[in-house]
A tleap script that builds the chain and sets N, CA, C and O, in Angstrom:
source leaprc.protein.ff14SB
mol = sequence {
  NMET LYS ILE ILE ILE ILE ASN GLY PRO ASN
  LEU ASN LEU LEU GLY LYS ARG GLU PRO SER
  ILE TYR GLY ASN GLN THR PHE GLU GLU TYR
  TYR GLN GLU LEU LYS ASN LYS TYR SER GLU
  VAL GLU LEU GLN TYR PHE GLN SER ASN ILE
  GLU GLY GLU ILE ILE ASP ILE ILE GLN LYS
  THR GLY PHE ASP TYR ASP GLY ILE ILE LEU
  ASN ALA ALA ALA TYR THR HIE THR SER VAL
  GLY ILE GLY ASP VAL ILE LYS ALA ILE GLN
  THR PRO VAL VAL GLU VAL HIE ILE SER ASN
  VAL TYR LYS ARG GLU GLU VAL ARG HIE THR
  SER PHE ILE ALA PRO ASN ALA LYS GLY VAL
  ILE ALA GLY PHE GLY MET LYS SER TYR GLU
  LEU ALA LEU VAL SER PHE LEU LYS CASN
}
set mol.1.N position { -16.649 16.605 36.417 }
set mol.1.CA position { -16.398 15.912 35.076 }
set mol.1.C position { -16.120 13.955 35.328 }
set mol.1.O position { -16.005 13.567 36.491 }
set mol.2.N position { -16.092 13.578 34.910 }
set mol.2.CA position { -16.726 11.936 34.578 }
set mol.2.C position { -15.473 11.461 33.849 }
set mol.2.O position { -14.865 12.327 34.479 }
set mol.3.N position { -14.469 10.865 33.072 }
set mol.3.CA position { -13.651 10.417 31.948 }
set mol.3.C position { -13.630 8.641 32.280 }
set mol.3.O position { -13.603 8.176 33.420 }
set mol.4.N position { -13.640 8.222 31.630 }
set mol.4.CA position { -13.067 6.679 31.048 }
set mol.4.C position { -12.089 6.795 30.350 }
set mol.4.O position { -11.886 7.571 29.416 }
set mol.5.N position { -11.176 5.682 30.982 }
set mol.5.CA position { -9.832 5.415 30.007 }
set mol.5.C position { -10.034 3.825 29.298 }
set mol.5.O position { -10.246 2.861 30.034 }
set mol.6.N position { -9.994 3.759 28.642 }
set mol.6.CA position { -10.207 2.155 27.842 }
set mol.6.C position { -9.297 1.874 27.227 }
set mol.6.O position { -8.995 2.249 26.095 }
set mol.7.N position { -8.678 1.066 28.034 }
set mol.7.CA position { -7.346 -0.011 27.106 }
set mol.7.C position { -7.586 -1.221 26.288 }
set mol.7.O position { -8.522 -2.012 26.404 }
set mol.8.N position { -7.159 -1.235 25.920 }
set mol.8.CA position { -7.347 -2.771 24.802 }
set mol.8.C position { -6.193 -4.189 25.033 }
set mol.8.O position { -5.307 -4.296 25.881 }
set mol.9.N position { -6.616 -5.210 23.894 }
set mol.9.CA position { -5.495 -5.778 24.532 }
set mol.9.C position { -3.846 -5.477 24.149 }
set mol.9.O position { -3.133 -4.742 23.465 }
set mol.10.N position { -3.802 -6.534 25.053 }
set mol.10.CA position { -1.964 -6.172 25.211 }
set mol.10.C position { -1.148 -4.825 26.200 }
set mol.10.O position { -0.006 -4.680 26.636 }
set mol.11.N position { -2.186 -4.149 26.244 }
set mol.11.CA position { -1.581 -2.729 27.335 }
set mol.11.C position { -1.577 -3.083 29.158 }
set mol.11.O position { -0.972 -2.615 30.122 }
set mol.12.N position { -2.791 -4.355 28.917 }
set mol.12.CA position { -2.215 -4.328 30.021 }
set mol.12.C position { -0.166 -4.660 31.111 }
set mol.12.O position { 0.418 -4.472 32.179 }
set mol.13.N position { 0.044 -5.438 29.222 }
set mol.13.CA position { 1.400 -5.066 29.461 }
set mol.13.C position { 3.054 -4.180 29.261 }
set mol.13.O position { 4.284 -4.239 29.266 }
set mol.14.N position { 1.743 -3.337 29.088 }
set mol.14.CA position { 2.967 -2.025 29.834 }
set mol.14.C position { 3.756 -2.088 30.724 }
set mol.14.O position { 3.689 -2.957 31.594 }
set mol.15.N position { 4.427 -1.415 30.693 }
set mol.15.CA position { 6.478 -1.203 31.229 }
set mol.15.C position { 6.651 -2.865 31.946 }
set mol.15.O position { 6.620 -3.121 33.150 }
set mol.16.N position { 6.864 -4.007 30.627 }
set mol.16.CA position { 7.533 -5.407 30.042 }
set mol.16.C position { 7.203 -5.619 28.882 }
set mol.16.O position { 7.913 -6.385 28.230 }
set mol.17.N position { 5.946 -4.970 28.215 }
set mol.17.CA position { 6.117 -5.055 26.396 }
set mol.17.C position { 6.592 -4.625 26.005 }
set mol.17.O position { 6.542 -3.482 26.461 }
set mol.18.N position { 7.776 -4.762 24.610 }
set mol.18.CA position { 8.306 -3.911 23.927 }
set mol.18.C position { 9.395 -2.441 24.197 }
set mol.18.O position { 9.644 -1.506 23.436 }
set mol.19.N position { 9.726 -2.644 25.173 }
set mol.19.CA position { 9.839 -1.303 26.100 }
set mol.19.C position { 10.669 -0.253 25.397 }
set mol.19.O position { 10.662 0.870 25.900 }
set mol.20.N position { 11.679 -0.545 23.855 }
set mol.20.CA position { 11.241 0.606 23.015 }
set mol.20.C position { 10.737 0.851 22.319 }
set mol.20.O position { 11.256 1.333 21.312 }
set mol.21.N position { 9.636 0.696 22.414 }
set mol.21.CA position { 8.046 1.091 21.930 }
set mol.21.C position { 6.770 1.934 22.656 }
set mol.21.O position { 5.998 2.848 22.366 }
set mol.22.N position { 6.983 1.254 23.506 }
set mol.22.CA position { 5.942 1.687 24.837 }
set mol.22.C position { 6.233 1.984 26.455 }
set mol.22.O position { 5.454 2.167 27.391 }
set mol.23.N position { 7.811 1.951 26.373 }
set mol.23.CA position { 8.829 2.443 27.472 }
set mol.23.C position { 8.729 1.141 28.763 }
set mol.23.O position { 8.562 -0.076 28.677 }
set mol.24.N position { 8.898 1.959 29.796 }
set mol.24.CA position { 9.082 0.904 31.242 }
set mol.24.C position { 8.369 1.239 31.431 }
set mol.24.O position { 8.086 0.278 32.146 }
set mol.25.N position { 6.786 2.398 31.609 }
set mol.25.CA position { 6.383 2.373 32.955 }
set mol.25.C position { 5.200 1.365 33.206 }
set mol.25.O position { 5.343 0.377 32.485 }
set mol.26.N position { 4.160 1.305 33.940 }
set mol.26.CA position { 3.189 0.038 33.584 }
set mol.26.C position { 2.201 0.988 33.557 }
set mol.26.O position { 2.467 2.120 33.961 }
set mol.27.N position { 0.803 0.648 33.039 }
set mol.27.CA position { -0.366 1.584 33.309 }
set mol.27.C position { -1.073 2.107 34.140 }
set mol.27.O position { -1.618 3.197 33.963 }
set mol.28.N position { -1.205 1.217 35.472 }
set mol.28.CA position { -2.149 1.157 35.968 }
set mol.28.C position { 0.062 3.026 37.400 }
set mol.28.O position { -0.019 4.075 38.038 }
set mol.29.N position { 0.743 2.491 37.155 }
set mol.29.CA position { 1.306 3.701 37.746 }
set mol.29.C position { 1.275 4.929 37.251 }
set mol.29.O position { 1.447 5.862 38.035 }
set mol.30.N position { 1.064 5.178 35.928 }
set mol.30.CA position { 1.186 5.834 35.247 }
set mol.30.C position { -0.660 6.650 34.783 }
set mol.30.O position { -0.897 7.707 34.199 }
set mol.31.N position { -1.469 5.776 35.259 }
set mol.31.CA position { -3.005 5.940 35.538 }
set mol.31.C position { -3.103 6.347 36.744 }
set mol.31.O position { -4.032 7.154 36.723 }
set mol.32.N position { -2.346 6.208 38.707 }
set mol.32.CA position { -1.996 6.697 39.820 }
set mol.32.C position { -1.598 8.812 39.550 }
set mol.32.O position { -2.238 9.610 40.235 }
set mol.33.N position { -0.278 9.444 38.273 }
set mol.33.CA position { -0.279 10.216 38.195 }
set mol.33.C position { -1.068 10.470 37.542 }
set mol.33.O position { -1.295 11.400 38.317 }
set mol.34.N position { -2.001 10.617 36.598 }
set mol.34.CA position { -2.787 11.109 36.403 }
set mol.34.C position { -4.107 11.171 36.951 }
set mol.34.O position { -4.811 11.877 36.228 }
set mol.35.N position { -4.975 10.532 38.339 }
set mol.35.CA position { -5.839 10.736 39.289 }
set mol.35.C position { -4.566 11.612 40.172 }
set mol.35.O position { -5.154 12.099 41.138 }
set mol.36.N position { -3.643 11.859 40.213 }
set mol.36.CA position { -3.100 12.384 40.953 }
set mol.36.C position { -3.316 13.831 41.055 }
set mol.36.O position { -3.975 14.294 41.986 }
set mol.37.N position { -2.411 15.105 39.478 }
set mol.37.CA position { -2.227 14.969 38.941 }
set mol.37.C position { -3.994 15.732 38.614 }
set mol.37.O position { -3.886 16.948 38.458 }
set mol.38.N position { -5.019 15.385 38.535 }
set mol.38.CA position { -6.321 15.778 37.948 }
set mol.38.C position { -7.477 15.262 38.828 }
set mol.38.O position { -8.499 14.685 38.457 }
set mol.39.N position { -6.942 15.727 40.559 }
set mol.39.CA position { -7.889 14.836 41.325 }
set mol.39.C position { -9.152 15.798 41.010 }
set mol.39.O position { -10.010 15.206 41.666 }
set mol.40.N position { -9.733 16.766 40.498 }
set mol.40.CA position { -10.655 17.173 40.306 }
set mol.40.C position { -12.088 16.789 39.664 }
set mol.40.O position { -13.274 17.093 39.789 }
set mol.41.N position { -11.198 15.873 38.842 }
set mol.41.CA position { -11.490 14.830 37.454 }
set mol.41.C position { -12.208 13.489 37.943 }
set mol.41.O position { -11.570 12.633 38.556 }
set mol.42.N position { -13.342 13.369 37.695 }
set mol.42.CA position { -13.448 11.322 38.354 }
set mol.42.C position { -12.953 10.627 37.666 }
set mol.42.O position { -13.433 10.550 36.535 }
set mol.43.N position { -11.871 9.862 37.975 }
set mol.43.CA position { -11.717 9.189 36.690 }
set mol.43.C position { -11.129 8.349 36.479 }
set mol.43.O position { -9.906 8.348 36.620 }
set mol.44.N position { -12.149 6.859 35.865 }
set mol.44.CA position { -11.888 5.521 35.785 }
set mol.44.C position { -11.396 5.401 34.621 }
set mol.44.O position { -11.414 6.294 33.773 }
set mol.45.N position { -10.671 3.728 34.407 }
set mol.45.CA position { -10.039 2.815 34.332 }
set mol.45.C position { -10.877 1.982 33.713 }
set mol.45.O position { -12.025 2.014 34.154 }
set mol.46.N position { -10.614 1.043 32.587 }
set mol.46.CA position { -10.963 -0.931 31.893 }
set mol.46.C position { -9.611 -0.785 31.225 }
set mol.46.O position { -8.798 0.115 31.013 }
set mol.47.N position { -9.718 -1.848 31.033 }
set mol.47.CA position { -8.763 -3.015 30.380 }
set mol.47.C position { -9.142 -4.245 30.068 }
set mol.47.O position { -9.742 -4.969 30.863 }
set mol.48.N position { -8.839 -4.565 28.948 }
set mol.48.CA position { -9.632 -5.598 27.878 }
set mol.48.C position { -9.046 -6.270 26.815 }
set mol.48.O position { -8.991 -5.623 25.769 }
set mol.49.N position { -8.430 -7.799 26.797 }
set mol.49.CA position { -8.436 -8.188 26.018 }
set mol.49.C position { -9.040 -8.379 24.897 }
set mol.49.O position { -8.571 -8.427 23.760 }
set mol.50.N position { -10.744 -8.554 25.483 }
set mol.50.CA position { -11.975 -9.253 24.881 }
set mol.50.C position { -12.466 -7.860 24.489 }
set mol.50.O position { -12.711 -6.912 25.235 }
set mol.51.N position { -12.566 -7.946 23.046 }
set mol.51.CA position { -13.657 -6.628 21.903 }
set mol.51.C position { -14.803 -7.160 22.966 }
set mol.51.O position { -15.029 -6.549 24.011 }
set mol.52.N position { -15.278 -7.978 22.709 }
set mol.52.CA position { -16.709 -7.870 23.381 }
set mol.52.C position { -17.168 -6.918 24.600 }
set mol.52.O position { -17.962 -5.983 24.703 }
set mol.53.N position { -15.923 -7.886 25.844 }
set mol.53.CA position { -16.289 -6.677 26.846 }
set mol.53.C position { -15.711 -4.783 26.790 }
set mol.53.O position { -15.807 -3.875 27.615 }
set mol.54.N position { -15.208 -4.848 25.598 }
set mol.54.CA position { -14.569 -3.471 25.277 }
set mol.54.C position { -15.707 -2.134 24.280 }
set mol.54.O position { -15.832 -0.910 24.232 }
set mol.55.N position { -16.316 -3.363 23.639 }
set mol.55.CA position { -17.706 -2.416 23.364 }
set mol.55.C position { -19.113 -2.765 24.402 }
set mol.55.O position { -20.181 -2.262 24.055 }
set mol.56.N position { -19.081 -3.521 25.507 }
set mol.56.CA position { -19.894 -2.971 26.506 }
set mol.56.C position { -19.219 -1.871 27.492 }
set mol.56.O position { -19.978 -0.905 27.413 }
set mol.57.N position { -18.532 -1.660 28.070 }
set mol.57.CA position { -18.412 -0.654 28.613 }
set mol.57.C position { -18.049 0.824 28.327 }
set mol.57.O position { -17.823 1.839 28.985 }
set mol.58.N position { -18.126 0.302 26.487 }
set mol.58.CA position { -18.619 2.107 26.220 }
set mol.58.C position { -20.459 1.862 25.760 }
set mol.58.O position { -21.372 2.675 25.617 }
set mol.59.N position { -20.396 0.337 25.635 }
set mol.59.CA position { -21.802 1.232 26.243 }
set mol.59.C position { -22.519 1.176 27.244 }
set mol.59.O position { -23.745 1.259 27.166 }
set mol.60.N position { -22.006 1.057 28.130 }
set mol.60.CA position { -22.580 1.428 29.794 }
set mol.60.C position { -21.847 2.530 30.228 }
set mol.60.O position { -22.072 2.980 31.352 }
set mol.61.N position { -20.798 3.156 29.332 }
set mol.61.CA position { -20.117 4.733 30.153 }
set mol.61.C position { -20.750 5.423 29.073 }
set mol.61.O position { -21.087 6.508 29.546 }
set mol.62.N position { -21.191 5.351 27.519 }
set mol.62.CA position { -21.594 6.458 26.335 }
set mol.62.C position { -22.469 6.862 26.448 }
set mol.62.O position { -23.023 7.074 25.369 }
set mol.63.N position { -23.155 7.217 27.516 }
set mol.63.CA position { -24.666 8.240 27.891 }
set mol.63.C position { -24.702 8.541 28.806 }
set mol.63.O position { -25.779 9.057 29.104 }
set mol.64.N position { -23.675 8.479 29.889 }
set mol.64.CA position { -23.449 9.270 31.494 }
set mol.64.C position { -22.031 10.234 32.139 }
set mol.64.O position { -21.941 11.138 32.970 }
set mol.65.N position { -20.593 9.161 30.869 }
set mol.65.CA position { -19.787 10.116 30.693 }
set mol.65.C position { -19.402 11.258 30.580 }
set mol.65.O position { -20.334 11.730 29.930 }
set mol.66.N position { -18.645 12.136 30.748 }
set mol.66.CA position { -18.338 13.218 30.007 }
set mol.66.C position { -16.998 13.611 28.768 }
set mol.66.O position { -16.664 14.614 28.137 }
set mol.67.N position { -16.474 12.051 28.895 }
set mol.67.CA position { -15.418 11.707 27.831 }
set mol.67.C position { -15.169 10.511 27.860 }
set mol.67.O position { -15.419 9.754 28.798 }
set mol.68.N position { -14.588 10.199 26.704 }
set mol.68.CA position { -13.984 8.605 26.539 }
set mol.68.C position { -13.111 8.683 25.982 }
set mol.68.O position { -13.246 9.005 24.802 }
set mol.69.N position { -11.402 8.375 26.641 }
set mol.69.CA position { -10.199 8.045 26.195 }
set mol.69.C position { -10.367 6.839 26.042 }
set mol.69.O position { -11.049 6.256 26.884 }
set mol.70.N position { -9.767 6.049 24.859 }
set mol.70.CA position { -9.845 5.273 24.134 }
set mol.70.C position { -8.948 4.843 23.077 }
set mol.70.O position { -8.823 4.891 21.854 }
set mol.71.N position { -8.263 4.308 24.346 }
set mol.71.CA position { -6.630 2.835 22.996 }
set mol.71.C position { -7.711 1.886 23.035 }
set mol.71.O position { -8.300 1.484 24.038 }
set mol.72.N position { -7.946 1.514 21.601 }
set mol.72.CA position { -8.303 -0.106 21.518 }
set mol.72.C position { -7.246 -0.799 21.211 }
set mol.72.O position { -7.557 -1.917 20.801 }
set mol.73.N position { -6.097 -0.599 21.238 }
set mol.73.CA position { -4.657 -1.488 20.373 }
set mol.73.C position { -4.789 -1.902 19.683 }
set mol.73.O position { -5.902 -1.459 19.400 }
set mol.74.N position { -4.514 -2.693 18.794 }
set mol.74.CA position { -5.226 -4.120 17.846 }
set mol.74.C position { -6.300 -3.817 17.334 }
set mol.74.O position { -6.456 -3.826 16.113 }
set mol.75.N position { -7.444 -3.422 18.369 }
set mol.75.CA position { -8.494 -3.681 17.690 }
set mol.75.C position { -9.078 -2.328 16.374 }
set mol.75.O position { -9.701 -2.614 15.352 }
set mol.76.N position { -8.652 -0.879 16.793 }
set mol.76.CA position { -8.446 -0.078 16.023 }
set mol.76.C position { -8.333 0.020 14.982 }
set mol.76.O position { -8.442 0.912 14.141 }
set mol.77.N position { -7.959 -1.526 15.040 }
set mol.77.CA position { -7.386 -1.977 13.087 }
set mol.77.C position { -8.236 -2.644 12.636 }
set mol.77.O position { -8.088 -2.945 11.452 }
set mol.78.N position { -9.008 -2.965 13.084 }
set mol.78.CA position { -9.785 -4.280 12.783 }
set mol.78.C position { -11.532 -4.870 12.951 }
set mol.78.O position { -12.202 -5.735 12.386 }
set mol.79.N position { -11.838 -3.612 14.322 }
set mol.79.CA position { -13.483 -3.943 14.777 }
set mol.79.C position { -14.601 -2.262 14.559 }
set mol.79.O position { -15.021 -1.146 14.864 }
set mol.80.N position { -14.494 -3.393 13.806 }
set mol.80.CA position { -15.972 -2.572 13.040 }
set mol.80.C position { -17.422 -2.460 14.417 }
set mol.80.O position { -18.446 -1.804 14.610 }
set mol.81.N position { -16.460 -3.808 15.223 }
set mol.81.CA position { -18.025 -3.529 16.129 }
set mol.81.C position { -17.676 -2.588 17.133 }
set mol.81.O position { -18.487 -2.196 17.972 }
set mol.82.N position { -16.360 -2.170 17.067 }
set mol.82.CA position { -15.895 -1.142 18.173 }
set mol.82.C position { -16.495 0.529 17.653 }
set mol.82.O position { -17.123 1.397 18.260 }
set mol.83.N position { -15.946 0.440 16.243 }
set mol.83.CA position { -16.007 1.607 15.584 }
set mol.83.C position { -17.778 2.250 15.408 }
set mol.83.O position { -18.104 3.433 15.511 }
set mol.84.N position { -18.444 1.409 15.206 }
set mol.84.CA position { -20.269 1.110 15.665 }
set mol.84.C position { -20.322 1.464 16.381 }
set mol.84.O position { -20.991 2.496 16.334 }
set mol.85.N position { -19.671 1.052 17.995 }
set mol.85.CA position { -20.527 1.507 19.106 }
set mol.85.C position { -20.542 2.905 19.312 }
set mol.85.O position { -21.342 3.753 19.710 }
set mol.86.N position { -19.037 2.835 18.784 }
set mol.86.CA position { -18.596 4.540 19.080 }
set mol.86.C position { -19.801 5.932 18.115 }
set mol.86.O position { -20.182 7.049 18.467 }
set mol.87.N position { -19.978 5.337 17.200 }
set mol.87.CA position { -21.642 5.818 16.565 }
set mol.87.C position { -22.586 6.279 17.308 }
set mol.87.O position { -23.108 7.393 17.327 }
set mol.88.N position { -22.899 4.734 18.326 }
set mol.88.CA position { -24.764 4.504 18.673 }
set mol.88.C position { -23.939 5.730 19.933 }
set mol.88.O position { -24.298 6.805 19.453 }
set mol.89.N position { -23.443 5.932 20.669 }
set mol.89.CA position { -23.366 6.836 21.799 }
set mol.89.C position { -22.992 8.276 21.562 }
set mol.89.O position { -22.418 8.834 20.627 }
set mol.90.N position { -23.705 8.882 23.172 }
set mol.90.CA position { -23.574 10.091 23.077 }
set mol.90.C position { -22.126 11.239 23.261 }
set mol.90.O position { -21.911 12.331 22.737 }
set mol.91.N position { -21.092 10.190 24.511 }
set mol.91.CA position { -20.144 10.647 26.064 }
set mol.91.C position { -19.071 10.090 24.152 }
set mol.91.O position { -18.953 9.012 23.568 }
set mol.92.N position { -18.555 11.512 23.851 }
set mol.92.CA position { -17.482 11.542 22.728 }
set mol.92.C position { -16.348 11.277 23.017 }
set mol.92.O position { -15.748 12.048 23.767 }
set mol.93.N position { -15.873 10.417 22.646 }
set mol.93.CA position { -14.494 9.991 22.287 }
set mol.93.C position { -13.172 10.088 21.216 }
set mol.93.O position { -12.992 9.715 20.057 }
set mol.94.N position { -12.561 10.610 21.970 }
set mol.94.CA position { -10.822 10.211 21.345 }
set mol.94.C position { -9.369 9.399 22.061 }
set mol.94.O position { -8.529 9.438 22.960 }
set mol.95.N position { -10.072 8.360 20.350 }
set mol.95.CA position { -8.817 7.859 20.127 }
set mol.95.C position { -7.552 8.070 20.727 }
set mol.95.O position { -7.211 9.122 20.186 }
set mol.96.N position { -6.498 7.703 21.613 }
set mol.96.CA position { -5.254 7.394 21.788 }
set mol.96.C position { -4.593 6.211 21.366 }
set mol.96.O position { -5.115 5.107 21.209 }
set mol.97.N position { -2.824 6.677 21.109 }
set mol.97.CA position { -2.400 5.519 20.851 }
set mol.97.C position { -1.055 5.620 21.617 }
set mol.97.O position { -0.416 6.240 20.767 }
set mol.98.N position { -0.563 5.514 22.201 }
set mol.98.CA position { 1.217 5.125 22.826 }
set mol.98.C position { 1.865 6.128 21.913 }
set mol.98.O position { 2.455 7.199 22.056 }
set mol.99.N position { 1.419 5.127 20.635 }
set mol.99.CA position { 2.829 4.947 19.321 }
set mol.99.C position { 2.848 5.588 18.840 }
set mol.99.O position { 2.070 6.422 19.304 }
set mol.100.N position { 3.551 6.117 17.509 }
set mol.100.CA position { 2.895 6.521 16.711 }
set mol.100.C position { 2.373 5.509 15.299 }
set mol.100.O position { 3.051 4.691 14.677 }
set mol.101.N position { 1.484 5.759 15.168 }
set mol.101.CA position { 1.268 4.911 14.541 }
set mol.101.C position { 1.104 4.702 12.618 }
set mol.101.O position { 0.622 3.796 11.938 }
set mol.102.N position { 1.741 5.970 12.275 }
set mol.102.CA position { 1.773 6.130 11.192 }
set mol.102.C position { 3.493 5.457 10.839 }
set mol.102.O position { 3.757 4.980 9.735 }
set mol.103.N position { 4.346 5.521 11.779 }
set mol.103.CA position { 5.665 5.254 11.884 }
set mol.103.C position { 5.426 3.508 11.518 }
set mol.103.O position { 6.013 2.847 10.661 }
set mol.104.N position { 4.920 3.295 11.978 }
set mol.104.CA position { 4.528 1.506 12.708 }
set mol.104.C position { 3.845 1.000 10.818 }
set mol.104.O position { 3.715 1.704 9.817 }
set mol.105.N position { 3.505 -0.787 11.097 }
set mol.105.CA position { 3.215 -1.487 9.659 }
set mol.105.C position { 1.732 -1.010 9.246 }
set mol.105.O position { 0.748 -0.929 9.981 }
set mol.106.N position { 1.848 -0.679 7.704 }
set mol.106.CA position { 0.643 -0.248 6.956 }
set mol.106.C position { -0.599 -1.102 7.628 }
set mol.106.O position { -1.689 -0.711 7.210 }
set mol.107.N position { -0.665 -2.107 8.511 }
set mol.107.CA position { -2.267 -2.708 8.955 }
set mol.107.C position { -2.582 -1.255 9.920 }
set mol.107.O position { -3.657 -0.706 10.160 }
set mol.108.N position { -1.458 -0.967 10.264 }
set mol.108.CA position { -2.180 0.157 11.529 }
set mol.108.C position { -1.968 1.092 11.617 }
set mol.108.O position { -1.571 1.721 12.598 }
set mol.109.N position { -2.373 1.678 9.721 }
set mol.109.CA position { -2.784 2.922 9.116 }
set mol.109.C position { -3.680 3.246 9.314 }
set mol.109.O position { -3.783 4.456 9.511 }
set mol.110.N position { -4.585 2.621 9.371 }
set mol.110.CA position { -6.569 2.187 9.208 }
set mol.110.C position { -7.378 1.851 10.612 }
set mol.110.O position { -7.508 0.760 11.167 }
set mol.111.N position { -7.957 3.359 11.061 }
set mol.111.CA position { -8.519 3.549 11.700 }
set mol.111.C position { -10.418 2.859 11.105 }
set mol.111.O position { -10.961 2.963 10.005 }
set mol.112.N position { -11.092 1.980 12.849 }
set mol.112.CA position { -12.476 2.021 12.383 }
set mol.112.C position { -13.350 3.113 13.724 }
set mol.112.O position { -14.531 3.173 14.066 }
set mol.113.N position { -11.948 3.947 14.257 }
set mol.113.CA position { -12.394 4.358 15.517 }
set mol.113.C position { -12.471 6.050 15.007 }
set mol.113.O position { -13.438 6.790 15.187 }
set mol.114.N position { -11.278 6.386 14.383 }
set mol.114.CA position { -11.468 7.688 14.397 }
set mol.114.C position { -12.366 8.555 12.778 }
set mol.114.O position { -12.122 9.698 12.390 }
set mol.115.N position { -13.140 7.804 12.283 }
set mol.115.CA position { -13.861 8.519 11.753 }
set mol.115.C position { -15.255 8.938 12.163 }
set mol.115.O position { -16.019 9.535 11.404 }
set mol.116.N position { -15.685 8.425 14.013 }
set mol.116.CA position { -16.534 8.666 14.931 }
set mol.116.C position { -16.019 9.508 15.800 }
set mol.116.O position { -16.827 10.178 16.443 }
set mol.117.N position { -14.622 9.694 16.044 }
set mol.117.CA position { -14.339 9.841 17.503 }
set mol.117.C position { -14.033 11.570 17.348 }
set mol.117.O position { -14.196 12.015 16.212 }
set mol.118.N position { -13.724 12.272 18.121 }
set mol.118.CA position { -13.870 13.484 18.697 }
set mol.118.C position { -12.489 13.710 17.287 }
set mol.118.O position { -12.489 13.991 16.088 }
set mol.119.N position { -11.403 13.363 18.413 }
set mol.119.CA position { -9.702 13.335 17.650 }
set mol.119.C position { -9.026 12.372 18.340 }
set mol.119.O position { -9.336 11.792 19.380 }
set mol.120.N position { -7.602 12.223 17.300 }
set mol.120.CA position { -7.011 11.266 17.430 }
set mol.120.C position { -5.782 11.686 17.751 }
set mol.120.O position { -5.181 12.603 17.192 }
set mol.121.N position { -5.342 10.942 18.766 }
set mol.121.CA position { -4.195 11.822 19.756 }
set mol.121.C position { -3.045 10.544 19.803 }
set mol.121.O position { -3.149 9.820 20.794 }
set mol.122.N position { -1.871 10.172 18.747 }
set mol.122.CA position { -0.229 8.995 19.060 }
set mol.122.C position { 0.032 9.568 18.288 }
set mol.122.O position { -0.356 10.266 17.351 }
set mol.123.N position { 1.407 8.898 19.182 }
set mol.123.CA position { 2.329 8.900 19.575 }
set mol.123.C position { 3.543 9.595 20.379 }
set mol.123.O position { 4.667 9.746 19.901 }
set mol.124.N position { 3.034 10.110 22.044 }
set mol.124.CA position { 3.421 11.062 22.567 }
set mol.124.C position { 4.532 9.986 23.509 }
set mol.124.O position { 5.690 10.239 23.839 }
set mol.125.N position { 3.817 8.875 23.758 }
set mol.125.CA position { 4.165 8.007 25.067 }
set mol.125.C position { 3.047 8.349 25.236 }
set mol.125.O position { 2.186 8.940 24.585 }
set mol.126.N position { 3.182 7.724 26.604 }
set mol.126.CA position { 2.075 7.893 27.898 }
set mol.126.C position { 1.068 9.172 27.728 }
set mol.126.O position { -0.099 9.309 27.362 }
set mol.127.N position { 1.973 9.922 28.118 }
set mol.127.CA position { 1.358 11.583 27.990 }
set mol.127.C position { 0.178 11.722 26.480 }
set mol.127.O position { -0.473 12.751 26.300 }
set mol.128.N position { 0.111 10.804 25.760 }
set mol.128.CA position { -1.214 11.156 24.386 }
set mol.128.C position { -2.409 10.283 26.036 }
set mol.128.O position { -2.937 11.314 26.452 }
set mol.129.N position { -2.737 9.591 26.587 }
set mol.129.CA position { -3.382 10.071 27.493 }
set mol.129.C position { -4.091 11.377 27.905 }
set mol.129.O position { -5.170 11.773 27.465 }
set mol.130.N position { -3.201 12.065 28.949 }
set mol.130.CA position { -3.020 13.067 29.196 }
set mol.130.C position { -3.947 14.405 28.247 }
set mol.130.O position { -5.028 14.932 28.508 }
set mol.131.N position { -2.936 14.644 27.035 }
set mol.131.CA position { -3.591 15.308 26.205 }
set mol.131.C position { -4.874 14.756 25.221 }
set mol.131.O position { -5.135 15.204 24.104 }
set mol.132.N position { -5.523 13.788 25.852 }
set mol.132.CA position { -6.560 13.896 25.613 }
set mol.132.C position { -7.465 14.056 26.624 }
set mol.132.O position { -8.608 14.386 26.307 }
set mol.133.N position { -7.238 13.919 27.580 }
set mol.133.CA position { -7.529 14.409 29.400 }
set mol.133.C position { -8.064 15.754 29.115 }
set mol.133.O position { -9.255 16.032 28.977 }
set mol.134.N position { -6.909 16.681 29.031 }
set mol.134.CA position { -7.068 17.972 28.591 }
set mol.134.C position { -8.063 18.608 28.023 }
set mol.134.O position { -8.616 19.628 28.434 }
set mol.135.N position { -8.439 17.607 26.455 }
set mol.135.CA position { -8.904 17.862 25.418 }
set mol.135.C position { -10.052 18.276 25.800 }
set mol.135.O position { -10.605 19.286 25.365 }
set mol.136.N position { -10.579 17.377 26.803 }
set mol.136.CA position { -12.342 17.293 27.417 }
set mol.136.C position { -11.909 18.495 28.688 }
set mol.136.O position { -12.859 19.225 28.970 }
set mol.137.N position { -11.228 18.643 29.099 }
set mol.137.CA position { -11.616 19.780 29.571 }
set mol.137.C position { -11.092 21.247 29.179 }
set mol.137.O position { -10.976 22.196 29.954 }
set mol.138.N position { -10.796 21.225 27.781 }
set mol.138.CA position { -10.159 22.566 28.035 }
set mol.138.C position { -11.976 23.199 27.285 }
set mol.138.O position { -12.360 24.352 27.090 }
set mol.139.N position { -12.412 22.389 27.140 }
set mol.139.CA position { -14.025 22.865 25.427 }
set mol.139.C position { -15.295 22.940 26.946 }
set mol.139.O position { -16.485 23.180 26.743 }
savepdb mol mol.pdb
quit
């Protein structure tokens, strides 16, 4: 099984950025834990602060992978383009958020991804990624 995790803007700062919301662990540390725990899964990782690069990687993997775990971060709430590319591909996408976006600013309550996603997981910290991964393994 081939799964890719795609992270959007500022998630490269995990471990440093707002630890009261996002915790102290870097994503690279967490990703290594996931790879070790789910060694049977061909797990890839991509992060970009650039919307077009996120669209490009979704297009590139959206026909060959078994699943995409997408934390588009702020682009979740602003990017029609990312929402559109998810409609255009065949690979199922699970939208993920570390924080519970519904406990945060109102602008974060709207998602351009959710209407086209397999599902949405939010508010479980880094564990949100593992929950998304398990959703692909259980189907």
